[in-house]
ZADO-1210 file (C-alpha; in nm, 4 decimals, padded with zeros to 6 digits):
<atoms>
<atom x="-02.2654" y="12.6461" z="07.8326" code="MET" pos="1"/>
<atom x="-02.1161" y="12.7961" z="07.5182" code="ASN" pos="2"/>
<atom x="-01.7502" y="12.7139" z="07.5821" code="TYR" pos="3"/>
<atom x="-01.6120" y="12.9303" z="07.3007" code="ALA" pos="4"/>
<atom x="-01.8004" y="13.2306" z="07.4354" code="GLN" pos="5"/>
<atom x="-01.6847" y="13.1636" z="07.7909" code="VAL" pos="6"/>
<atom x="-01.3226" y="13.1326" z="07.6790" code="LEU" pos="7"/>
<atom x="-01.3523" y="13.4609" z="07.4915" code="ASN" pos="8"/>
<atom x="-01.4934" y="13.6259" z="07.8033" code="GLU" pos="9"/>
<atom x="-01.2063" y="13.4907" z="08.0129" code="LEU" pos="10"/>
<atom x="-00.9508" y="13.6220" z="07.7624" code="GLU" pos="11"/>
<atom x="-01.1195" y="13.9623" z="07.7636" code="THR" pos="12"/>
<atom x="-01.1202" y="13.9667" z="08.1432" code="LEU" pos="13"/>
<atom x="-00.7489" y="13.8841" z="08.1628" code="VAL" pos="14"/>
<atom x="-00.6566" y="14.1475" z="07.9054" code="ASN" pos="15"/>
<atom x="-00.8789" y="14.4036" z="08.0755" code="GLU" pos="16"/>
<atom x="-00.7214" y="14.3215" z="08.4118" code="THR" pos="17"/>
<atom x="-00.3661" y="14.3626" z="08.2829" code="PHE" pos="18"/>
<atom x="-00.4603" y="14.7097" z="08.1534" code="ALA" pos="19"/>
<atom x="-00.5754" y="14.8363" z="08.4958" code="LEU" pos="20"/>
<atom x="-00.2244" y="14.9372" z="08.6041" code="TRP" pos="21"/>
<atom x="-00.0688" y="15.2606" z="08.4839" code="GLU" pos="22"/>
<atom x="00.2927" y="15.1496" z="08.5251" code="HIS" pos="23"/>
<atom x="00.4702" y="14.9844" z="08.2350" code="ASN" pos="24"/>
<atom x="00.7932" y="14.8125" z="08.3376" code="ARG" pos="25"/>
<atom x="00.8788" y="14.6359" z="08.6616" code="VAL" pos="26"/>
<atom x="01.2013" y="14.4364" z="08.6600" code="GLY" pos="27"/>
<atom x="01.1943" y="14.1952" z="08.3664" code="PHE" pos="28"/>
<atom x="00.8224" y="14.2435" z="08.2958" code="GLN" pos="29"/>
<atom x="00.6442" y="14.5041" z="08.0880" code="TRP" pos="30"/>
<atom x="00.2800" y="14.5732" z="08.0080" code="ARG" pos="31"/>
<atom x="00.2441" y="14.3856" z="07.6789" code="HIS" pos="32"/>
<atom x="00.4803" y="14.1065" z="07.7803" code="TYR" pos="33"/>
<atom x="00.2382" y="13.9660" z="08.0364" code="THR" pos="34"/>
<atom x="-00.0445" y="13.9157" z="07.7865" code="TRP" pos="35"/>
<atom x="00.1789" y="13.7812" z="07.5095" code="ASN" pos="36"/>
<atom x="00.3459" y="13.5439" z="07.7578" code="HIS" pos="37"/>
<atom x="00.0057" y="13.4227" z="07.8776" code="THR" pos="38"/>
<atom x="-00.1073" y="13.3324" z="07.5270" code="MET" pos="39"/>
<atom x="00.2204" y="13.1597" z="07.4408" code="ARG" pos="40"/>
<atom x="00.2193" y="12.9578" z="07.7626" code="VAL" pos="41"/>
<atom x="-00.1391" y="12.8533" z="07.7006" code="ARG" pos="42"/>
<atom x="-00.0608" y="12.7386" z="07.3471" code="ALA" pos="43"/>
<atom x="00.2513" y="12.5511" z="07.4542" code="LEU" pos="44"/>
<atom x="00.0783" y="12.3852" z="07.7492" code="SER" pos="45"/>
<atom x="-00.2009" y="12.2637" z="07.5217" code="MET" pos="46"/>
<atom x="00.0494" y="12.1094" z="07.2799" code="GLU" pos="47"/>
<atom x="00.2456" y="11.9468" z="07.5621" code="LEU" pos="48"/>
<atom x="-00.0818" y="11.8305" z="07.7137" code="GLY" pos="49"/>
<atom x="-00.1714" y="11.6518" z="07.3904" code="LYS" pos="50"/>
<atom x="00.1645" y="11.4768" z="07.3884" code="ARG" pos="51"/>
<atom x="00.1311" y="11.3731" z="07.7527" code="GLU" pos="52"/>
<atom x="-00.2334" y="11.2641" z="07.7289" code="GLY" pos="53"/>
<atom x="-00.3611" y="11.5494" z="07.9447" code="GLY" pos="54"/>
<atom x="-00.6889" y="11.7400" z="07.9477" code="ASP" pos="55"/>
<atom x="-00.6327" y="12.0078" z="07.6830" code="VAL" pos="56"/>
<atom x="-00.9491" y="12.2003" z="07.7704" code="LYS" pos="57"/>
<atom x="-00.8374" y="12.2199" z="08.1325" code="LEU" pos="58"/>
<atom x="-00.4993" y="12.3526" z="08.0207" code="LEU" pos="59"/>
<atom x="-00.6641" y="12.6055" z="07.7905" code="GLU" pos="60"/>
<atom x="-00.8677" y="12.7514" z="08.0759" code="VAL" pos="61"/>
<atom x="-00.5916" y="12.7368" z="08.3375" code="ALA" pos="62"/>
<atom x="-00.3375" y="12.8725" z="08.0898" code="GLY" pos="63"/>
<atom x="-00.5614" y="13.1706" z="08.0199" code="THR" pos="64"/>
<atom x="-00.5939" y="13.2548" z="08.3889" code="LEU" pos="65"/>
<atom x="-00.2581" y="13.1497" z="08.5316" code="HIS" pos="66"/>
<atom x="-00.1017" y="13.4995" z="08.5499" code="ASP" pos="67"/>
<atom x="-00.4202" y="13.6983" z="08.6073" code="ILE" pos="68"/>
<atom x="-00.2787" y="13.8662" z="08.9217" code="THR" pos="69"/>
<atom x="00.0766" y="13.9071" z="08.7903" code="LYS" pos="70"/>
<atom x="00.0446" y="14.2834" z="08.7443" code="ARG" pos="71"/>
<atom x="00.0130" y="14.3244" z="09.1208" code="TYR" pos="72"/>
<atom x="00.3825" y="14.2298" z="09.1450" code="ASP" pos="73"/>
<atom x="00.6130" y="14.5247" z="09.2016" code="GLY" pos="74"/>
<atom x="00.9826" y="14.5303" z="09.2820" code="VAL" pos="75"/>
<atom x="01.1287" y="14.2426" z="09.4812" code="ILE" pos="76"/>
<atom x="01.1328" y="14.3185" z="09.8534" code="LEU" pos="77"/>
<atom x="01.4637" y="14.3152" z="10.0401" code="THR" pos="78"/>
<atom x="01.5573" y="14.3295" z="10.4073" code="ASP" pos="79"/>
<atom x="01.7908" y="14.5753" z="10.5806" code="ASP" pos="80"/>
<atom x="02.0897" y="14.3741" z="10.4572" code="ASN" pos="81"/>
<atom x="01.9769" y="14.3862" z="10.0959" code="GLY" pos="82"/>
<atom x="01.8738" y="14.0195" z="10.0942" code="GLN" pos="83"/>
<atom x="01.5581" y="13.9205" z="09.9092" code="ARG" pos="84"/>
<atom x="01.2661" y="13.8470" z="10.1389" code="ILE" pos="85"/>
<atom x="01.1184" y="13.4999" z="10.0884" code="LEU" pos="86"/>
<atom x="00.7825" y="13.3522" z="10.1790" code="ASP" pos="87"/>
<atom x="00.7319" y="13.0150" z="10.3482" code="HIS" pos="88"/>
<atom x="00.7762" y="12.8336" z="10.0155" code="ASN" pos="89"/>
<atom x="01.1002" y="13.0082" z="09.9230" code="GLY" pos="90"/>
<atom x="00.9440" y="13.2477" z="09.6685" code="PHE" pos="91"/>
<atom x="01.0641" y="13.6054" z="09.6427" code="TRP" pos="92"/>
<atom x="00.8107" y="13.8505" z="09.7797" code="LEU" pos="93"/>
<atom x="00.7209" y="14.1594" z="09.5789" code="ASN" pos="94"/>
<atom x="00.5865" y="14.4997" z="09.6607" code="GLU" pos="95"/>
<atom x="00.2127" y="14.5027" z="09.5864" code="THR" pos="96"/>
<atom x="00.1219" y="14.7527" z="09.3150" code="LEU" pos="97"/>
<atom x="-00.2231" y="14.9092" z="09.3330" code="THR" pos="98"/>
<atom x="-00.4227" y="14.9161" z="09.0079" code="PRO" pos="99"/>
<atom x="-00.5557" y="15.2473" z="08.8813" code="ALA" pos="100"/>
<atom x="-00.8916" y="15.0909" z="08.7947" code="GLY" pos="101"/>
<atom x="-01.1236" y="14.8250" z="08.9293" code="GLN" pos="102"/>
<atom x="-01.2999" y="14.5168" z="08.7965" code="ASN" pos="103"/>
<atom x="-01.4239" y="14.1839" z="08.9306" code="ILE" pos="104"/>
<atom x="-01.0667" y="14.0552" z="08.9661" code="VAL" pos="105"/>
<atom x="-00.9520" y="14.3457" z="09.1812" code="THR" pos="106"/>
<atom x="-01.2717" y="14.3234" z="09.3859" code="GLU" pos="107"/>
<atom x="-01.2066" y="13.9549" z="09.4551" code="LEU" pos="108"/>
<atom x="-00.8416" y="14.0301" z="09.5306" code="TYR" pos="109"/>
<atom x="-00.9461" y="14.2789" z="09.7980" code="ASP" pos="110"/>
<atom x="-01.2313" y="14.0643" z="09.9276" code="LYS" pos="111"/>
<atom x="-01.0005" y="13.7679" z="09.9899" code="HIS" pos="112"/>
<atom x="-00.7189" y="13.9904" z="10.1234" code="ASP" pos="113"/>
<atom x="-00.4633" y="13.8581" z="09.8763" code="LEU" pos="114"/>
<atom x="-00.2196" y="14.1468" z="09.9206" code="HIS" pos="115"/>
<atom x="00.1317" y="14.0203" z="09.9789" code="GLY" pos="116"/>
<atom x="00.0716" y="13.6743" z="09.8326" code="THR" pos="117"/>
<atom x="00.2696" y="13.5367" z="09.5387" code="VAL" pos="118"/>
<atom x="00.0748" y="13.5518" z="09.2134" code="HIS" pos="119"/>
<atom x="00.0291" y="13.1755" z="09.1723" code="HIS" pos="120"/>
<atom x="-00.1533" y="13.1651" z="09.5070" code="GLU" pos="121"/>
<atom x="-00.3638" y="13.4753" z="09.4484" code="SER" pos="122"/>
<atom x="-00.4250" y="13.3623" z="09.0907" code="GLY" pos="123"/>
<atom x="-00.5568" y="13.0279" z="09.2122" code="ALA" pos="124"/>
<atom x="-00.8070" y="13.2018" z="09.4402" code="VAL" pos="125"/>
<atom x="-00.9210" y="13.4277" z="09.1563" code="ILE" pos="126"/>
<atom x="-00.9455" y="13.1302" z="08.9195" code="THR" pos="127"/>
<atom x="-01.1672" y="12.9369" z="09.1592" code="GLU" pos="128"/>
<atom x="-01.3996" y="13.2326" z="09.2066" code="ASN" pos="129"/>
<atom x="-01.4187" y="13.3381" z="08.8414" code="ILE" pos="130"/>
<atom x="-01.4824" y="12.9871" z="08.7087" code="LEU" pos="131"/>
<atom x="-01.7429" y="12.9373" z="08.9798" code="GLY" pos="132"/>
<atom x="-01.9490" y="13.2059" z="08.8080" code="MET" pos="133"/>
<atom x="-01.9877" y="12.9826" z="08.5020" code="TYR" pos="134"/>
<atom x="-02.1452" y="12.6407" z="08.4502" code="ASP" pos="135"/>
<atom x="-01.8244" y="12.4434" z="08.4823" code="PHE" pos="136"/>
<atom x="-01.8446" y="12.1234" z="08.6832" code="GLU" pos="137"/>
<atom x="-01.7111" y="12.1678" z="09.0394" code="PRO" pos="138"/>
<atom x="-01.4398" y="11.9085" z="08.9745" code="ASP" pos="139"/>
<atom x="-01.3228" y="12.1057" z="08.6707" code="PHE" pos="140"/>
<atom x="-01.3073" y="12.4278" z="08.8723" code="VAL" pos="141"/>
<atom x="-01.1028" y="12.2600" z="09.1441" code="GLN" pos="142"/>
<atom x="-00.8708" y="12.1034" z="08.8874" code="ALA" pos="143"/>
<atom x="-00.8132" y="12.4361" z="08.7095" code="ALA" pos="144"/>
<atom x="-00.7464" y="12.6034" z="09.0437" code="THR" pos="145"/>
<atom x="-00.4878" y="12.3373" z="09.1254" code="ALA" pos="146"/>
<atom x="-00.3181" y="12.3767" z="08.7864" code="VAL" pos="147"/>
<atom x="-00.2846" y="12.7530" z="08.8352" code="VAL" pos="148"/>
<atom x="-00.1485" y="12.7026" z="09.1869" code="LEU" pos="149"/>
<atom x="00.1131" y="12.4580" z="09.0566" code="ALA" pos="150"/>
<atom x="00.2503" y="12.6796" z="08.7790" code="HIS" pos="151"/>
<atom x="00.5210" y="12.7954" z="09.0206" code="LEU" pos="152"/>
<atom x="00.7110" y="12.5239" z="09.2060" code="LYS" pos="153"/>
<atom x="00.8145" y="12.5878" z="09.5680" code="PRO" pos="154"/>
<atom x="01.1866" y="12.5643" z="09.6334" code="MET" pos="155"/>
<atom x="01.1580" y="12.3447" z="09.9425" code="ASN" pos="156"/>
<atom x="00.9123" y="12.0759" z="09.8337" code="LEU" pos="157"/>
<atom x="00.9371" y="11.7395" z="10.0040" code="THR" pos="158"/>
<atom x="00.8814" y="11.4286" z="09.7936" code="ALA" pos="159"/>
<atom x="00.5396" y="11.3877" z="09.9532" code="GLU" pos="160"/>
<atom x="00.4444" y="11.7504" z="09.8880" code="ASP" pos="161"/>
<atom x="00.5608" y="11.7163" z="09.5282" code="PHE" pos="162"/>
<atom x="00.3262" y="11.4229" z="09.4731" code="LYS" pos="163"/>
<atom x="00.0363" y="11.6222" z="09.6153" code="LEU" pos="164"/>
<atom x="00.1051" y="11.9369" z="09.4125" code="LEU" pos="165"/>
<atom x="00.1884" y="11.7632" z="09.0853" code="TYR" pos="166"/>
<atom x="-00.0403" y="11.4625" z="09.1048" code="ASN" pos="167"/>
<atom x="-00.2019" y="11.5565" z="08.7722" code="ARG" pos="168"/>
<atom x="-00.0137" y="11.5726" z="08.4446" code="ILE" pos="169"/>
<atom x="-00.1786" y="11.9085" z="08.3695" code="GLU" pos="170"/>
<atom x="-00.0157" y="12.0600" z="08.6789" code="ASN" pos="171"/>
<atom x="00.3238" y="11.9452" z="08.5544" code="GLN" pos="172"/>
<atom x="00.2607" y="12.0603" z="08.1989" code="VAL" pos="173"/>
<atom x="00.1601" y="12.4179" z="08.2838" code="LEU" pos="174"/>
<atom x="00.4605" y="12.4505" z="08.5134" code="TYR" pos="175"/>
<atom x="00.6845" y="12.3312" z="08.2300" code="ASP" pos="176"/>
<atom x="00.5297" y="12.5632" z="07.9705" code="ALA" pos="177"/>
<atom x="00.5514" y="12.8636" z="08.2015" code="ASP" pos="178"/>
<atom x="00.9168" y="12.7838" z="08.2728" code="THR" pos="179"/>
<atom x="01.0101" y="12.7267" z="07.9092" code="MET" pos="180"/>
<atom x="00.8611" y="13.0356" z="07.7469" code="ASP" pos="181"/>
<atom x="01.0864" y="13.2981" z="07.9122" code="PRO" pos="182"/>
<atom x="01.3965" y="13.0797" z="07.9334" code="ASN" pos="183"/>
<atom x="01.4545" y="12.8663" z="07.6225" code="VAL" pos="184"/>
<atom x="01.4044" y="12.9101" z="07.2512" code="GLY" pos="185"/>
<atom x="01.3382" y="13.2048" z="07.0255" code="TYR" pos="186"/>
<atom x="01.0602" y="13.3384" z="07.2501" code="THR" pos="187"/>
<atom x="01.3174" y="13.3602" z="07.5296" code="ALA" pos="188"/>
<atom x="01.5652" y="13.5215" z="07.2894" code="PHE" pos="189"/>
<atom x="01.3057" y="13.7906" z="07.2140" code="PHE" pos="190"/>
<atom x="01.2650" y="13.8546" z="07.5870" code="ARG" pos="191"/>
<atom x="01.6394" y="13.8570" z="07.6473" code="ASN" pos="192"/>
<atom x="01.6995" y="14.1173" z="07.3777" code="ILE" pos="193"/>
<atom x="01.4381" y="14.3474" z="07.5237" code="HIS" pos="194"/>
<atom x="01.5632" y="14.3073" z="07.8795" code="ILE" pos="195"/>
<atom x="01.9291" y="14.3511" z="07.7875" code="HIS" pos="196"/>
<atom x="01.8777" y="14.6404" z="07.5473" code="SER" pos="197"/>
<atom x="01.6406" y="14.8268" z="07.7789" code="TYR" pos="198"/>
<atom x="01.8890" y="14.8322" z="08.0643" code="PHE" pos="199"/>
<atom x="02.1843" y="14.8920" z="07.8310" code="ALA" pos="200"/>
<atom x="02.0125" y="15.1973" z="07.6864" code="LEU" pos="201"/>
<atom x="01.9314" y="15.3171" z="08.0371" code="GLN" pos="202"/>
<atom x="02.3063" y="15.3109" z="08.0979" code="ARG" pos="203"/>
<atom x="02.3630" y="15.4945" z="07.7711" code="GLY" pos="204"/>
<atom x="02.4496" y="15.2478" z="07.4933" code="ASN" pos="205"/>
<atom x="02.3586" y="14.9131" z="07.3352" code="PHE" pos="206"/>
<atom x="02.6594" y="14.7438" z="07.1737" code="ASP" pos="207"/>
<atom x="02.5345" y="14.5028" z="06.9067" code="LEU" pos="208"/>
<atom x="02.8557" y="14.3067" z="06.8627" code="GLU" pos="209"/>
<atom x="02.9147" y="14.2758" z="07.2359" code="ASP" pos="210"/>
<atom x="02.5582" y="14.1515" z="07.2824" code="TYR" pos="211"/>
<atom x="02.5958" y="13.8829" z="07.0162" code="VAL" pos="212"/>
<atom x="02.9341" y="13.7580" z="07.1343" code="ARG" pos="213"/>
<atom x="02.8111" y="13.7228" z="07.4919" code="ASN" pos="214"/>
<atom x="02.4969" y="13.5259" z="07.4078" code="LEU" pos="215"/>
<atom x="02.6506" y="13.1838" z="07.4927" code="PRO" pos="216"/>
<atom x="02.6694" y="13.2838" z="07.8584" code="ARG" pos="217"/>
<atom x="02.2931" y="13.3407" z="07.8621" code="TRP" pos="218"/>
<atom x="02.2087" y="13.0353" z="07.6495" code="ILE" pos="219"/>
<atom x="02.4250" y="12.7984" z="07.8529" code="ASN" pos="220"/>
<atom x="02.2804" y="12.9270" z="08.1803" code="SER" pos="221"/>
<atom x="01.9388" y="12.7985" z="08.0707" code="LYS" pos="222"/>
<atom x="02.0354" y="12.4334" z="08.0338" code="GLN" pos="223"/>
<atom x="01.9485" y="12.3640" z="08.3968" code="GLU" pos="224"/>
<atom x="01.5919" y="12.4789" z="08.3285" code="PHE" pos="225"/>
<atom x="01.5679" y="12.2206" z="08.0510" code="VAL" pos="226"/>
<atom x="01.7039" y="11.9393" z="08.2646" code="ASP" pos="227"/>
<atom x="01.4680" y="12.0096" z="08.5553" code="LYS" pos="228"/>
<atom x="01.1408" y="12.0166" z="08.3616" code="LEU" pos="229"/>
<atom x="00.8845" y="11.7684" z="08.4865" code="LEU" pos="230"/>
<atom x="00.7638" y="11.5850" z="08.1752" code="THR" pos="231"/>
<atom x="00.9508" y="11.3991" z="07.9046" code="GLU" pos="232"/>
<atom x="00.7718" y="11.5871" z="07.6268" code="SER" pos="233"/>
<atom x="00.8702" y="11.9190" z="07.7810" code="SER" pos="234"/>
<atom x="01.2347" y="11.8209" z="07.8101" code="ARG" pos="235"/>
<atom x="01.2388" y="11.7110" z="07.4453" code="GLU" pos="236"/>
<atom x="01.0801" y="12.0345" z="07.3215" code="VAL" pos="237"/>
<atom x="01.2959" y="12.2491" z="07.5490" code="ALA" pos="238"/>
<atom x="01.6173" y="12.0801" z="07.4382" code="GLN" pos="239"/>
<atom x="01.5221" y="12.1393" z="07.0753" code="ALA" pos="240"/>
<atom x="01.4642" y="12.5060" z="07.1588" code="ARG" pos="241"/>
<atom x="01.7941" y="12.5245" z="07.3421" code="GLN" pos="242"/>
<atom x="01.9754" y="12.3716" z="07.0439" code="ASP" pos="243"/>
<atom x="01.7949" y="12.6178" z="06.8177" code="ARG" pos="244"/>
<atom x="01.9314" y="12.9087" z="07.0195" code="ASN" pos="245"/>
<atom x="02.2834" y="12.7681" z="06.9973" code="GLN" pos="246"/>
<atom x="02.2487" y="12.7510" z="06.6186" code="HIS" pos="247"/>
<atom x="02.1060" y="13.1038" z="06.6089" code="LEU" pos="248"/>
<atom x="02.4109" y="13.2305" z="06.7957" code="PHE" pos="249"/>
<atom x="02.6446" y="13.0699" z="06.5408" code="LEU" pos="250"/>
<atom x="02.4505" y="13.2329" z="06.2580" code="GLN" pos="251"/>
<atom x="02.4734" y="13.5753" z="06.4201" code="MET" pos="252"/>
<atom x="02.8446" y="13.5423" z="06.4917" code="VAL" pos="253"/>
<atom x="02.8974" y="13.4639" z="06.1237" code="ASP" pos="254"/>
<atom x="02.6945" y="13.7734" z="06.0351" code="GLU" pos="255"/>
<atom x="02.9376" y="13.9908" z="06.2317" code="LEU" pos="256"/>
<atom x="03.1951" y="13.9268" z="05.9575" code="ASP" pos="257"/>
<atom x="02.9736" y="14.1126" z="05.7086" code="ASP" pos="258"/>
<atom x="02.8160" y="14.3797" z="05.9270" code="MET" pos="259"/>
<atom x="02.7037" y="14.6191" z="05.6548" code="GLU" pos="260"/>
<atom x="02.4959" y="14.3622" z="05.4669" code="ILE" pos="261"/>
<atom x="02.3628" y="14.1849" z="05.7746" code="ASN" pos="262"/>
<atom x="02.2594" y="14.4961" z="05.9644" code="ARG" pos="263"/>
<atom x="02.0555" y="14.5847" z="05.6578" code="LYS" pos="264"/>
<atom x="01.9192" y="14.2421" z="05.5595" code="TYR" pos="265"/>
<atom x="02.0022" y="13.9887" z="05.8281" code="GLY" pos="266"/>
<atom x="01.9494" y="13.8795" z="06.1861" code="LEU" pos="267"/>
<atom x="02.1620" y="14.1696" z="06.3067" code="LEU" pos="268"/>
<atom x="01.9076" y="14.4010" z="06.1494" code="GLY" pos="269"/>
<atom x="01.6279" y="14.2191" z="06.3295" code="VAL" pos="270"/>
<atom x="01.8054" y="14.2733" z="06.6609" code="ILE" pos="271"/>
<atom x="01.8447" y="14.6426" z="06.5831" code="GLU" pos="272"/>
<atom x="01.4743" y="14.6645" z="06.5036" code="TYR" pos="273"/>
<atom x="01.3879" y="14.5028" z="06.8380" code="PHE" pos="274"/>
<atom x="01.6209" y="14.7446" z="07.0162" code="VAL" pos="275"/>
<atom x="01.4476" y="15.0404" z="06.8501" code="SER" pos="276"/>
<atom x="01.1277" y="14.9606" z="07.0456" code="VAL" pos="277"/>
<atom x="01.2234" y="14.8835" z="07.4037" code="THR" pos="278"/>
<atom x="00.9795" y="15.0648" z="07.6323" code="GLU" pos="279"/>
<atom x="00.6746" y="14.8405" z="07.5847" code="ASP" pos="280"/>
<atom x="00.7397" y="14.5948" z="07.3001" code="PRO" pos="281"/>
<atom x="00.4411" y="14.3924" z="07.1817" code="HIS" pos="282"/>
<atom x="00.5571" y="14.0493" z="07.0669" code="PHE" pos="283"/>
<atom x="00.2760" y="13.9827" z="06.8203" code="LEU" pos="284"/>
<atom x="00.2897" y="14.3325" z="06.6723" code="ASN" pos="285"/>
<atom x="00.6654" y="14.3160" z="06.6256" code="GLN" pos="286"/>
<atom x="00.6445" y="13.9707" z="06.4706" code="LEU" pos="287"/>
<atom x="00.3726" y="14.0925" z="06.2343" code="ASP" pos="288"/>
<atom x="00.5807" y="14.3962" z="06.1364" code="TYR" pos="289"/>
<atom x="00.8865" y="14.1854" z="06.0621" code="LEU" pos="290"/>
<atom x="00.6917" y="13.9394" z="05.8494" code="GLN" pos="291"/>
<atom x="00.4691" y="14.1817" z="05.6614" code="ASN" pos="292"/>
<atom x="00.6723" y="14.5030" z="05.6364" code="GLU" pos="293"/>
<atom x="01.0373" y="14.4594" z="05.7335" code="TRP" pos="294"/>
<atom x="01.1030" y="14.1481" z="05.5248" code="LEU" pos="295"/>
<atom x="00.9147" y="14.2619" z="05.2105" code="PRO" pos="296"/>
<atom x="01.0977" y="14.5946" z="05.2287" code="GLN" pos="297"/>
<atom x="01.4340" y="14.4141" z="05.2303" code="ARG" pos="298"/>
<atom x="01.3265" y="14.2018" z="04.9365" code="GLN" pos="299"/>
<atom x="01.2401" y="14.5207" z="04.7499" code="GLN" pos="300"/>
<atom x="01.5743" y="14.6764" z="04.8416" code="TRP" pos="301"/>
<atom x="01.7502" y="14.3660" z="04.7162" code="LEU" pos="302"/>
<atom x="01.5736" y="14.3901" z="04.3813" code="ALA" pos="303"/>
<atom x="01.6227" y="14.7648" z="04.3381" code="GLU" pos="304"/>
<atom x="01.9433" y="14.8662" z="04.5162" code="GLU" pos="305"/>
<atom x="02.1988" y="14.5854" z="04.5166" code="GLU" pos="306"/>
<atom x="02.3823" y="14.5943" z="04.1854" code="ASN" pos="307"/>
<atom x="02.6817" y="14.3726" z="04.2540" code="GLY" pos="308"/>
<atom x="02.6380" y="13.9954" z="04.2260" code="ALA" pos="309"/>
<atom x="02.8285" y="13.9278" z="04.5478" code="SER" pos="310"/>
<atom x="02.6238" y="14.1771" z="04.7496" code="ALA" pos="311"/>
<atom x="02.2987" y="14.0381" z="04.6066" code="ARG" pos="312"/>
<atom x="02.3947" y="13.6833" z="04.6960" code="ASP" pos="313"/>
<atom x="02.4973" y="13.7746" z="05.0510" code="ARG" pos="314"/>
<atom x="02.1838" y="13.9812" z="05.1008" code="ALA" pos="315"/>
<atom x="01.9636" y="13.6965" z="04.9776" code="GLN" pos="316"/>
<atom x="02.1275" y="13.4531" z="05.2188" code="VAL" pos="317"/>
<atom x="02.0694" y="13.7017" z="05.5019" code="ALA" pos="318"/>
<atom x="01.7036" y="13.7462" z="05.4065" code="ILE" pos="319"/>
<atom x="01.6584" y="13.3687" z="05.3964" code="ASP" pos="320"/>
<atom x="01.8042" y="13.3417" z="05.7478" code="ARG" pos="321"/>
<atom x="01.5579" y="13.5996" z="05.8757" code="VAL" pos="322"/>
<atom x="01.2697" y="13.4252" z="05.7004" code="ASP" pos="323"/>
<atom x="01.3631" y="13.0957" z="05.8683" code="ASP" pos="324"/>
<atom x="01.3992" y="13.2694" z="06.2050" code="PHE" pos="325"/>
<atom x="01.0549" y="13.4296" z="06.1805" code="LEU" pos="326"/>
<atom x="00.8947" y="13.1021" z="06.0726" code="THR" pos="327"/>
<atom x="01.0407" y="12.9191" z="06.3710" code="LEU" pos="328"/>
<atom x="00.9587" y="13.2042" z="06.6086" code="LEU" pos="329"/>
<atom x="00.5972" y="13.1934" z="06.4909" code="THR" pos="330"/>
<atom x="00.5792" y="12.8186" z="06.5416" code="ARG" pos="331"/>
<atom x="00.7256" y="12.8492" z="06.8902" code="GLU" pos="332"/>
<atom x="00.4778" y="13.1204" z="06.9834" code="SER" pos="333"/>
<atom x="00.1959" y="12.8933" z="06.8657" code="ASN" pos="334"/>
<atom x="00.3278" y="12.6131" z="07.0863" code="GLY" pos="335"/>
<atom x="00.4034" y="12.3893" z="06.7872" code="GLU" pos="336"/>
<atom x="00.7764" y="12.3355" z="06.8504" code="ILE" pos="337"/>
</atoms>
């Protein structure tokens, strides 16, 4: 078996599957987010797997497939009293969204009557069937299926059930990576901006200063995610990401004292760029734009437009902050830190 070719085919299948739905946003998810999240979680799980002595190849395959049925998830279902409807494991149930197109994934979804199941369960079934079409060893297929199933942790696990579900380090690692990406660090900050700004603009206005000053509430609310991660390596990486967000907040608060310069050259300007593209933001495309167009343009402006020494110095400091932010954001997205 040509593993590189198989992995490429799996990536293509996942991307193709995500594109089968015509809707864009549902809750805190949007079309491009699901693919970008998948690739970041895979990269992070592989790095954590190395640190924990896990099977990196297993994590690469399971990470690729772990959210393959996520786009079926619609709005969260509620009962007549407005309470969220839960399944037997305590997970919120979602309306099932029908794809506009068909492929092998949707055919398997229908064949196994997966409608109404949470995406980690349906994804595990799809994973088992898709990998069974290749020359993977049966034990590998079963292990990958178990890793995908474990990437969401039931609320009401007994100690015995926990040991069964998370008996392999890879199961713990993918759960940790999937929890970390949307909740801690710069990748989570990117998601938070796009969630907050989208709904703020729906209401009529995004207030930059108000957003920045209220960030500690969001950052501090994520500490419990860090503390409850399953592996030591994950808790170390997540705490570093959490600390990084705290430092980022302090930098942005300082920038508020020099709004004109920092909206043009600094982190405040980066936020305003993110807010300018809220409907279906593509993480990798926006990161590429900031690194290869936005930042060089500011460097050119600095050279050509800022005549006063004080303004030049403040603008250069702001540009350096953005450069550091983008470097760290890139490293996070690659699973390095």
